[in-house]
C-alpha positions in Angstrom: -18.9 27.6 -38.1 -18.9 25.7 -34.8 -17.0 22.2 -35.3 -19.7 20.6 -32.8 -22.1 20.7 -35.7 -20.0 18.0 -37.6 -19.6 15.4 -34.8 -22.0 13.2 -36.6 -23.6 12.0 -33.3 -26.6 11.0 -35.3 -24.5 9.3 -37.7 -24.4 11.7 -40.5 -21.8 14.0 -42.2 -22.9 17.7 -41.9 -21.5 20.9 -43.2 -18.8 21.3 -40.3 -17.6 17.8 -41.5 -17.3 18.6 -45.1 -15.9 22.1 -44.7 -12.5 23.0 -46.1 -9.8 25.3 -44.5 -9.9 27.3 -47.8 -13.4 27.4 -49.2 -13.5 26.2 -52.9 -16.4 25.5 -55.2 -17.4 22.1 -56.7 -15.9 21.4 -60.2 -18.3 18.7 -61.1 -22.0 18.5 -59.9 -22.7 15.2 -58.1 -19.6 14.4 -56.7 -19.4 14.3 -52.9 -16.9 16.2 -50.7 -15.2 12.8 -49.7 -15.1 11.6 -53.2 -13.0 14.8 -53.9 -10.8 13.9 -50.9 -10.1 10.4 -52.1 -9.4 11.6 -55.5 -6.9 14.3 -54.5 -4.8 11.9 -52.4 -5.0 9.2 -55.1 -3.5 11.7 -57.8 -1.1 13.4 -55.3 2.8 13.3 -56.1 3.4 12.3 -52.3 1.3 9.1 -52.6 3.3 7.8 -55.9 6.5 8.4 -54.1 5.4 6.0 -51.5 6.3 3.3 -54.4 10.1 3.8 -53.6 10.0 4.0 -49.9 10.7 0.9 -47.6 7.7 -0.8 -45.7 9.8 -3.5 -44.1 12.2 -5.0 -46.7 13.8 -2.8 -49.2 11.9 -2.3 -52.3 13.4 -4.4 -55.5 14.9 -6.9 -53.4 13.7 -10.7 -54.2 14.9 -13.9 -52.6 13.9 -16.1 -55.4 12.4 -16.0 -58.8 9.1 -16.9 -57.6 9.2 -14.5 -54.8 6.9 -11.2 -55.7 8.9 -8.0 -55.1 8.3 -7.1 -51.3 5.5 -4.6 -50.3 6.4 -0.8 -50.5 4.5 2.0 -48.5 2.6 2.5 -51.7 1.3 -1.1 -52.0 0.7 -1.3 -48.0 -1.3 1.9 -48.4 -3.5 0.5 -51.2 -4.0 -2.6 -49.3 -5.0 -0.5 -46.1 -7.4 1.5 -48.1 -9.1 -1.7 -49.3 -9.5 -3.2 -45.9 -10.5 0.2 -44.5 -12.9 1.0 -47.2 -14.8 -2.3 -46.7 -14.8 -2.3 -42.9 -15.9 1.4 -42.6 -18.7 0.7 -45.0 -20.0 -2.1 -43.2 -20.0 0.0 -40.0 -21.7 2.8 -41.6 -19.0 5.3 -42.5 -18.5 7.0 -45.8 -16.3 4.4 -47.8 -14.4 7.1 -49.8 -13.7 9.3 -46.3 -12.2 6.1 -44.8 -10.4 5.1 -48.1 -8.9 8.8 -48.3 -7.5 8.3 -44.7 -6.0 5.1 -45.5 -4.5 6.1 -48.5 -2.9 9.2 -46.8 -1.9 7.9 -43.6 1.7 7.0 -44.4 2.4 9.8 -47.0 4.5 11.7 -44.4 6.6 8.7 -43.8 10.5 9.3 -44.8 12.9 7.0 -47.0 14.0 3.9 -45.3 10.6 3.3 -43.0 10.9 3.7 -39.3 14.6 3.5 -39.4 14.5 6.9 -41.3 12.1 8.2 -39.2 14.3 7.7 -36.1 17.2 9.2 -37.9 15.4 12.4 -38.9 13.8 12.6 -35.4 17.5 12.7 -33.9 18.6 15.6 -36.7 15.3 17.7 -35.7 15.6 17.2 -32.1 15.9 21.0 -31.5 13.5 22.3 -34.0 10.3 20.0 -32.9 11.5 16.4 -33.8 10.0 14.4 -36.5 7.1 11.7 -36.5 5.7 10.3 -39.5 2.2 11.0 -38.5 2.8 14.7 -37.7 4.7 14.8 -40.9 1.5 13.3 -43.0 -0.7 16.1 -41.6 2.1 18.6 -42.6 2.2 17.5 -46.0 -1.7 17.1 -46.6 -2.1 20.7 -45.2 0.9 22.6 -46.3 3.7 20.7 -48.4 1.6 19.0 -51.0 1.1 21.5 -53.9 -2.6 21.7 -54.8 -4.3 24.8 -53.6 -2.7 28.2 -52.9 -4.5 31.2 -50.9 -3.7 34.8 -50.4 -2.4 35.2 -46.8 -4.1 38.3 -45.2 -1.0 39.3 -43.3 1.6 39.2 -46.0 -0.5 39.4 -49.2 1.4 36.4 -50.5 0.4 33.2 -51.9 0.6 30.4 -49.3 -0.1 26.6 -49.7 -3.0 25.0 -48.0 -1.9 21.5 -49.4 -4.6 19.4 -50.8 -7.2 21.6 -48.9 -9.2 18.3 -47.7 -12.2 18.4 -45.6 -12.1 18.7 -41.9 -13.4 15.0 -41.5 -10.9 13.7 -43.9 -8.0 15.1 -41.9 -9.4 14.0 -39.0 -9.8 10.6 -40.0 -6.1 10.7 -41.1 -5.0 11.7 -37.5 -3.9 8.7 -35.6 -2.3 10.5 -32.6 -4.5 13.9 -32.1 -2.1 15.6 -29.8 1.4 17.6 -30.0 4.7 16.2 -29.1 4.6 15.6 -25.4 1.1 15.6 -25.3 0.3 12.0 -25.1 -2.8 11.4 -22.7 -1.1 8.9 -20.4 2.7 9.0 -21.4 4.3 12.3 -21.8 7.6 10.7 -23.2 5.8 8.8 -25.8 7.7 9.4 -29.1 4.3 9.2 -30.9 2.6 12.7 -31.7 0.1 13.9 -34.6 1.2 17.7 -35.2 4.3 20.0 -35.1 4.0 23.2 -33.3 4.3 24.9 -36.6 0.8 23.4 -37.6 -1.2 23.8 -34.7 -3.6 26.2 -36.1 -4.9 24.0 -38.7 -4.8 21.0 -36.5 -7.1 22.9 -34.1 -9.3 23.9 -36.8 -9.6 20.3 -37.6 -10.3 19.4 -34.0 -13.0 22.1 -33.3 -15.7 20.3 -31.2 -13.8 17.0 -31.0 -13.1 15.5 -27.3 -9.5 16.1 -26.3 -7.2 13.2 -27.4 -10.2 11.5 -28.7 -9.9 9.9 -32.4 -13.0 9.9 -34.5 -14.4 6.7 -35.4 -13.1 6.6 -39.0 -9.3 7.2 -37.9 -10.0 4.2 -35.4 -11.2 2.2 -38.6 -8.2 3.4 -40.6 -5.8 2.3 -37.7 -7.3 -0.9 -37.1 -6.9 -1.5 -41.0 -3.5 -0.6 -41.0 -2.6 -3.0 -38.3 -4.5 -5.6 -39.9 -3.0 -4.9 -43.3 0.7 -4.7 -42.0 0.5 -7.7 -39.7 -0.7 -9.9 -42.3 1.1 -9.0 -45.1 4.4 -8.7 -43.7 3.8 -12.4 -42.5 2.8 -13.3 -46.1 6.1 -11.4 -47.4 8.2 -13.3 -44.8 6.8 -16.9 -46.0 7.2 -15.7 -49.7 10.9 -14.7 -49.2 11.7 -18.0 -47.4 12.3 -16.2 -44.1 9.5 -17.6 -42.1 9.2 -21.4 -41.8 6.0 -22.3 -40.4 7.2 -25.4 -38.9 9.3 -23.7 -36.4 6.3 -22.0 -34.9 5.8 -25.4 -33.4 9.4 -25.3 -31.6 9.2 -23.9 -27.9 12.7 -22.2 -28.0 11.5 -20.3 -31.1 8.2 -19.5 -29.4 10.0 -18.2 -26.4 11.8 -15.5 -28.9 8.5 -14.6 -30.7 6.9 -14.0 -26.9 9.8 -11.9 -26.2 9.5 -9.6 -29.2 5.8 -9.6 -28.9 6.0 -8.4 -25.2 8.7 -6.0 -26.0 6.9 -4.2 -28.8 3.2 -5.4 -29.6 1.3 -6.2 -26.5 1.0 -4.5 -23.1 3.8 -5.1 -20.5 3.0 -7.9 -18.3 1.1 -10.0 -20.9 1.2 -13.6 -20.2 3.1 -15.7 -22.8 0.5 -18.4 -22.3 -1.9 -15.9 -23.9 0.3 -15.3 -26.9 0.7 -19.1 -27.1 -3.1 -19.6 -27.1 -3.4 -16.8 -29.9 -1.0 -18.5 -32.4 -2.5 -22.0 -31.7 -5.9 -20.7 -32.4 -4.5 -19.2 -35.8 -2.5 -22.5 -36.5 -5.5 -24.8 -35.8 -7.5 -23.2 -38.8 -7.7 -25.4 -41.9 -6.4 -22.6 -44.1 -3.2 -21.8 -42.1 -0.2 -22.2 -44.3 2.0 -25.1 -42.7 4.3 -24.9 -45.6 5.4 -23.0 -48.7 7.3 -24.2 -51.6 6.4 -21.4 -54.0 4.4 -23.5 -56.3 1.4 -22.0 -57.9 -0.8 -24.2 -55.4 1.3 -23.1 -52.7 0.9 -19.4 -53.6 -2.8 -19.7 -53.9 -3.0 -21.3 -50.5 -0.9 -18.6 -49.0 -3.1 -15.9 -50.8 -6.3 -17.7 -49.5 -4.8 -17.6 -45.7 -4.0 -14.0 -46.2 -7.8 -13.1 -47.2 -8.8 -15.4 -44.2 -6.7 -13.6 -41.7 -7.8 -10.4 -42.9 -11.6 -11.4 -42.6 -11.0 -12.9 -39.3 -9.6 -9.8 -37.8 -12.1 -7.5 -39.4 -15.2 -9.3 -38.9 -14.1 -9.9 -35.2 -14.0 -5.9 -34.8 -17.2 -5.4 -36.8 -19.2 -8.0 -34.7 -18.0 -6.8 -31.4 -18.6 -2.9 -32.4 -22.2 -3.8 -33.5 -22.8 -5.6 -30.4 -21.8 -2.5 -28.3 -23.6 0.1 -30.6 -26.2 -1.6 -32.6 -27.0 -1.4 -36.1 -27.1 2.1 -37.2 -24.7 3.9 -39.0 -21.4 4.7 -37.1 -19.5 7.7 -37.9 -17.5 10.6 -36.4 -17.8 10.7 -32.6 -20.8 8.4 -32.4 -18.8 5.3 -31.4 -15.6 3.5 -30.6 -14.4 0.6 -32.6 -14.4 -2.3 -30.4 -11.8 -4.9 -31.2 -11.9 -8.4 -29.0 -8.5 -8.6 -26.9 -8.2 -12.0 -28.3 -8.1 -10.7 -31.8 -5.6 -7.8 -30.9 -3.5 -10.6 -29.4 -3.6 -12.7 -32.7 -2.7 -9.8 -34.8 0.2 -8.8 -32.6 1.5 -12.6 -32.5 1.9 -12.1 -36.3 3.6 -8.7 -36.2 6.1 -10.4 -33.7 6.6 -13.4 -36.1 7.4 -10.9 -39.1 9.7 -9.1 -36.5 11.5 -11.9 -35.4 12.3 -13.6 -38.9 12.3 -10.8 -41.1 13.3 -7.6 -39.3 15.9 -9.2 -37.1 17.9 -10.8 -39.6 21.4 -9.7 -39.5 21.8 -8.4 -42.9 18.8 -6.1 -42.4 20.3 -4.7 -39.2 23.6 -3.9 -41.3 21.4 -2.3 -43.8 19.5 -0.1 -41.3 23.0 0.9 -39.8 24.0 2.3 -43.3 20.5 3.8 -43.8 21.1 5.8 -40.7 24.3 6.9 -41.8 23.3 7.9 -45.0 20.3 10.2 -43.7 22.5 11.7 -41.1 25.4 12.6 -43.5 22.6 13.7 -46.0 21.1 16.0 -43.1 24.7 17.2 -42.3 25.4 17.9 -46.0 22.3 19.9 -46.5 22.6 22.0 -43.5 26.2 23.0 -44.6 25.2 23.8 -48.5 21.6 24.9 -48.4 19.8 26.0 -50.3 22.3 24.0 -52.6 20.6 20.5 -52.9 17.2 21.6 -52.2 14.5 21.0 -54.8 13.1 24.4 -56.0 9.8 24.1 -54.0 12.0 23.6 -50.9 14.6 26.1 -51.9 11.8 28.8 -52.0 10.8 28.1 -48.5 14.4 27.9 -47.3 15.0 31.4 -48.7 12.0 32.9 -47.1 12.3 31.0 -43.6 12.5 33.5 -40.9 15.2 31.9 -38.6 17.4 29.0 -38.4 14.7 26.5 -36.7 12.5 27.3 -39.8 15.2 26.5 -42.0 16.0 23.3 -40.4 12.5 22.3 -40.7 12.7 22.9 -44.3 15.6 20.4 -44.7 13.7 17.9 -42.7 10.7 18.3 -45.3 13.0 18.0 -48.2 14.4 14.6 -46.8 11.3 13.3 -45.7 9.9 13.9 -49.3 12.7 11.6 -50.8 12.4 8.0 -52.0 15.0 5.4 -50.6 16.9 5.8 -54.1 16.7 9.4 -54.2 18.0 9.9 -50.6 20.8 7.9 -51.9 21.4 9.9 -55.0 21.5 13.1 -53.1 23.7 11.7 -50.5 26.3 10.6 -52.9 26.1 14.2 -54.9 26.4 16.1 -52.0 29.0 14.3 -50.0 31.2 13.4 -52.8 31.9 17.0 -53.5 33.4 17.7 -50.1 
């Protein structure tokens, strides 16, 4: 089937968009292909494991009795899915398709958040590296056990993962290129597919413009930015790490601008543009100028969270509609338009959370310990495998054709662990040296 048929240039989803790598019949009449995709992701073990994986602060840590548990990868994914579903539906996307992409976009992330991602990338540098988004594609199409098919070459059963539709896998692909294939920066650490997974990636991308993201993936990506920028800021206030009054002090602001320019906005951005963005937010009547944990303060903070999400999403919706009109926008029929001022406001919130939450001294000490745990765990598994591998990965290790493939199995095993299970396995394997 020609993938060009499924590009949705007329705002619809056709047979190519709803095609699966391995054809399979519908089990329940009346359910759409994208409803099936959403259900498969929602019921997957990989999604449940995100409850035990770090988002920003280690799961289970609380600063005060009235401080709710910090967000995990799972709660972040659920919130991203709610934002993406509504924004996508407002622009004409299939809401189940966008929700499935939002739910699955972080499923490949390893224990200990981006810190774990960096540690695994160091370990896997000679077998293709590690990237959470590439791991998500691998998990969706190979690792998560749902569908098996007979391989024509070997005659053996092989996993095709959740066997999602082409459109769902495309919508979950944030970086549609392999390692070193960034369209403007070959040294970029961001990529969306390992060399081993290029066959299914090429199938997903049939007819797509090179390096171009489908509209649903752009909605997912912006919903991800909105959810984590707003909620990380909210978590920082809940935990007492962010004092809104400090955001008025020039020395504190200078620190925030340095963080933003270093990580969240284009190089060369004028600090005054960042100051204007923060001032616009602080001038809103709903802005949380203080937080003491009382019920009224909690309600006001929750309202501020809702207002920020609405502000960021409505700005993108309005700008996109101005550019493309009122029709259905799907697949490759449009680009999501997010005004520069809105992106800057979002980036400032990210920088505030980074400065006051992620850069705390105790967090850096914890991250250093986490890097040691994963490095030692990878070393122990390399020396002892298949001991220490779960049955699923032990079988893959035993049939791997070479050392490179066996190392990738070890990476897959570690990436599947939660924070707690990574520490448990590390303790078990390293205590027996």
